[in-house]
N, C-alpha and C positions, 0 to 999 in steps of 0.2 A: 564446512565454512557456512556458516546461518546466513540469512538472509540481509541482516545489518553489517556481516562482516563484506560479503558481497558490494551492498551499497556501497558502502563506503570504499571498498576497492575501485569502483566505478565511476566516484566522484569525489573531487578530490577539494578540499577547502579552498577560502581563499588566498589572498596574502598573506594574512593578519591569521590564517590556520582556523577560521571559523566558517560555521557553516547557517545558512540561510533559511529560514522557517517560511513555506510556501503558503502557510495563512497569514501570520502577521507581521510577514518579511522580514522582521529582525533576525540578527546575525548571534548565533551561539557556538560555545565549544560544542566539539565532540560529546562530551558526557552529557551536555544538555540537551541532544538532541534523539529522539525517538523517530525512526524508521517506519510511517506510517503503511499502512495497505489503503489504497485509494479504494478498491474493493474488498473491503472486509473478507477473512478467509473466512467467516462464518455465514456469509455471502456468496460464496463459491469462488474468493478471489482464490489470486495464486501469490507465491513470492518470486515470480518472476520480476527483472528489472523495473516492465515496463508498468508494474502495480504497486511501484513505490516510490513514497515521497518522503523531505525531511520535514520534520514536525518537530516545533518546540514542544518539552514535555506539558507544558501548560495546554497549548492550544488543542496537541493530541486528546488529551483527558479532557478537554470540554468538546471536542468532534465526538467522541464515544464511538458509537457503531453507525452512525450516521455517515451517507457518503452524496455529495453533491454531484450536480449533471455533470457538473465538469470535470469530476472526479473520473465518473463513467467514460462518460466521452474520452477521455486523453488514454484510458485503461484498454478501450475497443480499437482506438486506435493503435495504440501501441502492439495487443495483440496481435493484430491485422499486419502490422507492417513486419512483426517478427515471424509470421507465420502461426500463432498461436491461437486462432480466431476460433475457430474448432474445439480445440481444447477449454477455453475459456466459457464457450456456449455451454458445452457438457458439463463442466463445474458447477457452471450456477442453476443449470438446470437439476442437476443432481441434487443440489441443495436446496432447493425450493421444492424436489419432491418430499427429502426428508424431514421440511419444515412443513409440509403439505400431512404427513402422517404423524409428525410429533416427536422423530427420533431428533435428540439433542446434541446439539455442537459438541465436540470433542478437540480440546489442543493437542498436538500431536508433541 
């Protein structure tokens, strides 16, 4: 099961079958929702639920690879509460080292 399916498994729609975008706060059908990484994978983020959030396709495209301070903070809190802080720090450090060495990010 991919991270998108996992997110939808743990986050149910409202009574009208819609999901709220964390950015614009509008409600959308499932097909119009992207599951965004608060800390992008290319910056060492993971597919853990605490690093995922629902965004409409437009907001997610507008965000690109940027990450806000609140996204970073909520991911660190989520990682801490789930016992994954060490893994998050390791993954982010590993990615920063790769960036410094010029090693390109590859999607899995």
